Every structure is written in structure tokens, then in C-alpha cells.
N, C-alpha and C positions, 0 to 999 in steps of 0.2 A: 263113563268110559272115555278115555282119551281117543281122539281121532288119530289113527296111525300115521296119516299123512303129515301131521304136525309134530310128531315125536322127533326128538333130536337124533341125528345120525351119529355113527361112531366118530366121525371127524369133528362133529360139534362137541361131543364129550371129551375128545382128546385135547381140544384147544379152548376149553372153557366157554363154549358158545360162539367162537369166532371161526370163520371160514378163511383159510389162507389162500390168497390169490397173488401169484407172482406177477410183477409188473416191471417193464423196462421202458424207458422213454429215451429217444434221441432228440437232441435239442440244438438250437443255434447259439448256445451260451449257457451260463450258469445261473442267471437270474430269472426265476420263474415269472416275475412280473414284467420283465422287459424283453426277454429273449423268446424266440418262437419255439413252439413245440412242433417237431417235424415228423416224428414217428412214435407210435405207442403200441405195445403188445401186452397181452395178459394171458396167463394160464391158471385156470382154477385147479386147485389141488383136490384130489378125491382119495377116498380110502377103499382099498380092496376088501373083500370078505375076510381075508386072513389078517387084516389090521395094518397091512403095509400101505404106505402112501405112494401115489403115482401121479404124474401130470396128466391133465386132460388136454384136449386139442387147443392150440394157440388161437387167440382172437387178435387180429392186428389190422392196422391201417396206417397209411401215410396221411399227414396232416398239412393243410395249407397254413402258412404263417398268418397269424391274426393281424388285423389292420393296426398299423402303428408299431408292430413288433420290430425288434432289432436282430440283426444276424451278424454274429462274430465270425469272420473268415477262418479264424483259428479253430473254431468248433467244427466247421465244415471240412477242414483239412483232416481233422481227427476222425470224424465219422463217415467221411467220404459221401456225404449227401449233397445232391444238387437240387435245391428247392425248385428250380425252374425247369427241371428235366421234363420233356413232354410226355414221357411214359410213366411218370411217377404215380399217376392216378390218385392224387391226394384229394381229401375231402375236408370240409370246414371243421373247425374245432367242435362246433355244436353237434354235427353228425358223428364226429369221432367219439365224443363222450357218450352219445346214445349207443353207438355200436359196441363200445367196450364195456360200459357200466351197466347197461340194461341186462345182459346175460348174467352178470355178476349178482345183481339184485335178485334175479330169479333163482340163482343157485343158492344164495343165502337162505331164501325162503324154503326151497326144496329140501335143504339139509337141516332145517330146524335151527338154524343159527341166529344169533342176534345181530351180528355185523360181519362184514368182511374185514380182514386185516392184511395190509399190503406186505408182501414179501419182496425184497429186492436186495441188490448188491449196492451198498450205500443207499439204503431204502428211503431215507428222508429226502434225498434229491428227487427221486421219482414221485414220492407223495406230494412234494411241494409243487411240482409241475401239474400233477393231476388236480390238486386243489385250486391252483390258479386258473386252470382251464374251466373247471366247474364253476368258479365264481364269474369268469368272463362270460360264459355261455348261459348262465342261469339254470344249469341242470339241477333238477329237483331230486332230493333224497340220495345224495352221494352215499353208496353202500359202505365206504371205507371208514374205519375208525379215524378220528380227526388227527391223531398224532402218534399213536402206538403202531409199531411195525415189528416184523421179524427181519433182521438184517443178516444176510449170508456172509458179510465180512466178519462179523463176530462169530457166527456159527462155524464158518470155515476155519477161523483162527483157533477156536476151541477144539474142534474135532481133528483137524489136519495140520494145524500150525501154519496155515496159509491164508492170507487175506486178499490176495489178488485172485480174481475170478478164474482166470485160466489155470493158475497153479493149484487152486483149491479143487477145481474140477478134475484135473489130472490126478491129484492125490486121492480123490474119491473113486478113481478108476474110470472116469468118463473120458470119452474122446473129445479132443479140442482142435478146431481148425482156425488158425489165426486169420486166414483169409475171409472167414465168415463172421468174425467178431465185430462188435460195434454196430451191428444191425439190431433193431429192437426185437425182431423175431428170434434170431439166434441166441442173443444174450438172455432173453426171457426163457427160452426152452432149456438152456444150460443151467440157468439159475434155479429153475424148477427142479431139474434133475439133482442138482447139488442139495437143495433143501430137502428133497425126499430122501436122499442118501444119508444125510445127517440124522434126520428124525428116525429113519428106519434102523440105523445103527444104534441110536440111543435106545430104541425099543429092545434091541438084543441085549443091551447092557442093563436094562431094568425089567427083568421078567415079571416083576410084581405088578407092572402097569399101574402105577399109582393113580393115574388119571381115571381109571375105570372103577376104583373102589367105591366111590359114592357119586355116581353120575348126577343124581338129582341136585346135589349141592353145587355142582359146576354150572348148572343151567339157569341159576337165578339171574334175572335181568339186572344189568348194571348200568349206572350212569355213564354217559359217553366219556367222561373224564377219567374213568376208572378201568383198570385192567389188571 
């Protein structure tokens, strides 16, 4: 008999063994190898008993620029972050990766998933900075798939005809405050709500729930290069 604690959850069956986790980073530029990571936030997606998705509580922190990193003033003008602000309460990249990724690893195991998959708006940008920080800090067993993502730019364009996060969120019926945008916490929470709105509406369009027809076939472990 299988141990019930190790059985895949509904969300594992829905996404072929992957646990969606929404991530947003705020940075001091566009190059993950050179520019500093300044903020990171994550929201683990969960499934309600009725099969609808909803965001869980956000996990977030401010991050100290790594030694030797570069800071582009144009990036700071955009995200309005002052890396030297005395009340920023920033932590090292190593502590940041532990704070963000350890709960994700636990959630992957708790839901019977194989890996986490990063959900983001322009998701490869966020994944690139997470991977660079993981490499710099030597964090072991990064829970995220190495290159596959769910991108709400594409999903928003498909469902609502909008690719800008603010416009897609409004089209989905979500409230949007421009004054709060471009903080890791706010953008992560809004991206999570947008992702859930898209998937939940798709569920309404597909009452047959094709992902539930043969759950056992969906949970076969896969190589990390495959999705």
C-alpha cells in the first residue's frame, strides 16, 4: 500500500508533477552575472478542494548586492530601490536563497511533485537571476526546473490579449495600483493572481479536465531536460 503522505496532490496531477511557484526579482540591471539582485519574492500556488488555484502567502526579502556586482542607476530609477537605505533590512544572497528556496523545496515534497516550475512575467529573466544567485552562493538542490517556465506574458496574451502585467491584471478583473508596482512583493502577488485567473478560467472552458483522466501517467519521473 502506498504511503498517503507521498501520493501526488491535485496540483501535482494538474501540472504533470510540477509545482508552480510565482517569482519576481528586482535588480540593478539586466545581466544576472554582473548586476546585483536587490529584492526577491515568491508565492507557492496551491489547489483548493474544488480544484481552483489560489496563491499562498508571499515569501520575500531584500538582498544585499553581492561583492563585485554592478549597479545601473537607470534600473534604480525604474524600480525606485535605494540599496543603501538604512531601513531596507537586506540580507546576503546566501541567506536570501535559503529563505526563499527552502520552503519551496518543502512544498514540492509535501505535494508529491517532482520539481517546482517558475511562474513569472517575463519568467526567464527571473529564473536567470535565481540561477545566478544559486551558483554564486552554492545553494544545494535548487528546486526549480533548469529552464522551463510558465510565463504570464504568453498566458495573458492568450487569454486576455494583453502582455503588459498591469493591463493583463486589469483585464482579468484584478485591481492594480501603479504606485505599488515594481516592488517584488506586489508584482509577485499580482502575477500569482493573474496566473490563477488564467488557469481557473481555462478549467471552465475544459470541463472534461483532461489532466485528470490518467493521473498515473502524468506522474512518471522525467529527466530534468524534459517537460
